[in-house]
C-alpha positions as CSV (number, residue, x, y, z in Angstrom):
1,M,1.2,-18.8,-9.7
2,S,2.3,-16.1,-7.3
3,L,-0.3,-14.3,-5.2
4,V,-1.2,-10.6,-5.4
5,R,-1.5,-9.2,-1.9
6,V,-2.3,-6.0,0.0
7,H,-0.9,-5.3,3.5
8,N,-1.3,-2.7,6.2
9,F,-3.7,-0.5,4.3
10,S,-5.7,1.7,6.5
11,V,-9.2,3.2,5.9
12,S,-11.4,5.3,8.1
13,L,-14.8,4.3,9.3
14,D,-16.3,6.1,6.4
15,G,-14.1,4.3,3.9
16,F,-11.4,6.9,3.1
17,G,-7.9,5.6,2.5
18,V,-6.4,9.1,2.3
19,G,-7.6,12.6,3.3
20,E,-8.2,15.6,1.1
21,G,-5.4,17.9,0.1
22,Q,-2.3,15.8,-0.3
23,T,0.9,17.9,-0.4
24,F,4.6,17.5,0.2
25,D,4.0,18.5,3.8
26,S,0.8,16.5,4.2
27,P,1.2,13.2,2.2
28,F,-2.0,11.8,3.8
29,G,-3.9,15.1,3.3
30,H,-6.0,16.5,6.1
31,A,-6.0,13.0,7.7
32,G,-2.4,13.6,8.9
33,A,-0.9,10.5,10.6
34,R,-4.3,9.4,12.0
35,L,-4.7,6.6,9.6
36,I,-1.4,5.0,10.4
37,Q,-1.2,5.9,14.1
38,W,-1.9,2.2,15.0
39,A,1.2,1.1,13.1
40,L,3.8,3.6,14.3
41,P,4.6,1.7,17.6
42,T,5.2,-1.6,15.8
43,R,8.6,-3.1,15.2
44,T,7.8,-3.4,11.5
45,F,7.2,0.3,11.0
46,E,10.2,1.2,13.1
47,Q,12.3,-0.8,10.7
48,M,10.7,1.1,7.9
49,G,11.9,4.4,9.4
50,M,8.4,5.3,10.8
51,H,7.8,5.1,14.5
52,G,5.9,6.6,17.4
53,E,6.8,7.2,21.0
54,Q,7.1,3.5,21.9
55,P,8.6,1.7,18.9
56,G,9.0,-2.0,18.9
57,T,5.6,-2.9,20.4
58,V,4.8,-6.6,20.1
59,G,1.1,-7.6,19.9
60,I,-1.8,-8.0,17.6
61,D,-0.8,-5.0,15.5
62,E,2.7,-6.2,15.1
63,A,1.5,-9.7,14.2
64,F,-0.4,-8.3,11.2
65,A,2.1,-5.5,10.3
66,G,4.9,-8.0,10.2
67,R,3.4,-10.0,7.3
68,W,4.1,-7.0,5.0
69,G,7.4,-8.4,3.7
70,S,6.9,-12.1,3.8
71,D,7.8,-13.7,0.4
72,I,7.3,-10.5,-1.5
73,G,9.3,-10.2,-4.7
74,V,8.0,-6.8,-6.0
75,E,5.7,-3.9,-5.0
76,I,3.4,-2.0,-7.3
77,M,2.5,1.5,-6.2
78,G,0.7,4.5,-7.7
79,R,2.5,7.7,-8.5
80,N,1.1,9.5,-5.5
81,K,2.7,7.0,-3.1
82,F,6.1,7.8,-4.6
83,A,5.9,11.5,-5.2
84,P,3.9,14.5,-3.8
85,K,2.8,15.8,-7.2
86,N,1.3,14.5,-10.5
87,G,2.1,15.6,-14.0
88,P,5.4,15.7,-15.9
89,W,8.5,15.3,-13.8
90,P,10.2,18.7,-13.5
91,D,13.5,16.8,-13.2
92,E,14.7,13.4,-11.8
93,S,15.9,14.8,-8.5
94,W,12.9,13.4,-6.5
95,R,13.9,10.0,-5.2
96,G,10.9,9.1,-3.0
97,W,10.0,9.7,0.6
98,W,12.2,7.0,2.1
99,G,15.8,8.3,1.7
100,E,18.6,6.5,-0.1
101,N,17.8,3.0,1.4
102,P,14.0,2.5,0.9
103,P,12.4,-0.3,3.0
104,F,11.3,-2.4,0.0
105,H,14.5,-4.1,-0.9
106,T,12.8,-5.4,-4.0
107,P,12.0,-3.9,-7.4
108,V,9.1,-1.5,-7.2
109,V,6.8,-0.7,-10.2
110,V,5.5,2.9,-10.0
111,L,2.4,3.6,-12.2
112,T,2.7,6.9,-13.9
113,R,1.6,8.5,-17.1
114,H,5.1,10.0,-17.3
115,P,7.7,7.2,-17.4
116,R,11.3,7.9,-16.6
117,P,14.4,5.8,-16.4
118,P,14.7,3.2,-13.6
119,L,16.0,4.5,-10.3
120,E,18.4,2.3,-8.5
121,M,18.7,2.8,-4.7
122,Q,20.5,1.2,-1.9
123,G,19.4,-2.1,-0.3
124,G,18.2,-3.8,-3.5
125,T,15.4,-1.4,-4.4
126,T,15.0,-0.3,-8.0
127,F,12.0,1.9,-9.0
128,H,10.6,1.2,-12.5
129,F,8.3,3.9,-13.8
130,V,5.7,2.6,-16.2
131,D,2.6,3.8,-18.0
132,A,0.4,0.6,-17.9
133,K,-3.0,-0.7,-17.1
134,P,-3.3,-2.9,-14.0
135,K,-3.1,-6.2,-15.9
136,D,0.0,-5.1,-17.9
137,A,1.7,-3.7,-14.8
138,L,1.0,-7.0,-13.0
139,A,2.6,-9.0,-15.8
140,Q,5.7,-6.9,-15.7
141,A,5.8,-7.1,-11.9
142,R,5.6,-10.9,-12.0
143,R,8.5,-11.0,-14.4
144,L,10.5,-9.0,-11.8
145,A,9.3,-11.0,-8.8
146,G,10.1,-14.5,-10.1
147,D,8.3,-17.1,-8.0
148,R,7.6,-14.6,-5.2
149,D,4.4,-12.7,-4.5
150,V,3.4,-9.2,-5.7
151,R,2.4,-6.6,-3.2
152,I,0.0,-3.8,-4.2
153,G,1.2,-1.0,-1.9
154,G,-1.3,1.7,-2.6
155,G,-2.4,4.3,-2.7
156,T,-6.2,4.2,-2.6
157,T,-6.7,4.6,-6.4
158,T,-4.2,1.9,-7.2
159,I,-5.7,-0.7,-4.9
160,R,-9.3,0.1,-6.1
161,E,-8.3,-0.3,-9.7
162,F,-6.7,-3.7,-9.1
163,L,-9.8,-4.7,-7.1
164,A,-12.1,-3.5,-10.0
165,E,-10.2,-5.8,-12.4
166,D,-10.3,-8.7,-9.9
167,L,-6.5,-9.0,-9.7
168,I,-6.0,-9.2,-5.9
169,D,-5.9,-12.6,-4.1
170,E,-5.4,-11.5,-0.4
171,M,-5.8,-8.2,1.5
172,H,-5.1,-6.9,4.9
173,I,-7.2,-3.8,5.5
174,V,-7.1,-1.9,8.8
175,M,-10.3,-0.1,9.8
176,V,-9.3,2.9,12.0
177,P,-11.9,4.4,14.3
178,I,-11.9,7.9,12.8
179,L,-14.3,9.8,10.5
180,L,-12.6,11.8,7.7
181,G,-15.6,13.1,5.8
182,R,-13.6,13.7,2.6
183,G,-10.7,12.4,0.6
184,E,-10.6,9.3,-1.5
185,R,-12.7,6.3,-0.8
186,L,-11.3,2.8,-1.2
187,W,-14.6,1.0,-1.8
188,E,-16.1,3.4,-4.3
189,G,-17.7,1.4,-7.2
190,L,-16.9,-2.0,-5.7
191,E,-20.4,-3.1,-4.7
192,G,-20.6,-6.9,-4.1
193,L,-16.8,-7.2,-3.5
194,E,-17.4,-9.3,-0.4
195,Q,-18.8,-12.1,-2.6
196,R,-15.3,-12.7,-4.0
197,F,-13.5,-13.1,-0.6
198,R,-13.7,-14.9,2.7
199,I,-13.4,-12.2,5.3
200,E,-12.3,-12.4,8.9
201,S,-11.8,-9.6,11.5
202,V,-9.6,-9.2,14.6
203,T,-10.0,-6.3,17.0
204,S,-6.8,-4.8,18.5
205,P,-6.4,-3.1,21.9
206,S,-5.2,-0.1,19.9
207,G,-8.8,0.4,18.7
208,V,-8.4,-0.7,15.1
209,I,-10.0,-3.7,13.4
210,H,-7.8,-5.9,11.2
211,L,-9.8,-7.3,8.2
212,T,-8.3,-10.1,6.2
213,F,-9.7,-10.9,2.7
214,E,-8.9,-14.2,1.1
215,R,-10.1,-15.1,-2.4
216,R,-12.8,-17.7,-2.3
217,V,-12.0,-20.9,-4.2
218,G,-13.4,-20.8,-7.7
219,T,-13.8,-17.1,-7.9
């Protein structure tokens, strides 16, 4: 069976995956770009349309970031990753943060309590808006992905819900050396999670720590 994976998801030292006060102008809340600053110089994020002052850097960060798209057939994301507001859609004019050619190039399942018709974009990306629990959303995603893997793209709540239901096989979490103090914590309510995974860490010259989680055999 295909794997369920998380890639390039950043958390602060105090465990926050997003800051407080998300808005259209501040999609990461009061954290700003600090959680993803490590990734902006990488070639992978440059290709996604996000880059810093020296795009195209090759190194430890690029080696991890570049695994994001390998053998992925579909992404599942929460409503807040797709749009700046919750609640009923005022209309269907909002088409995501990424322009007309999003970086996914696969189907994307957007979890929302307010479904809307599929949105076809350039480059092979189609957004499917569904109201579903994690297991049901994963079943739909697997149908769309065929034999390829499913990526859980975030945000924080979505990853935590999939972890709580023990649906994730592999994770790449990036610990960023900042303290946010408030926002949304990734690990809330997941005590003992480390028992399910074999965990390795690699320190980068950029100051972040790349943590990889691989499901233990038999769990």
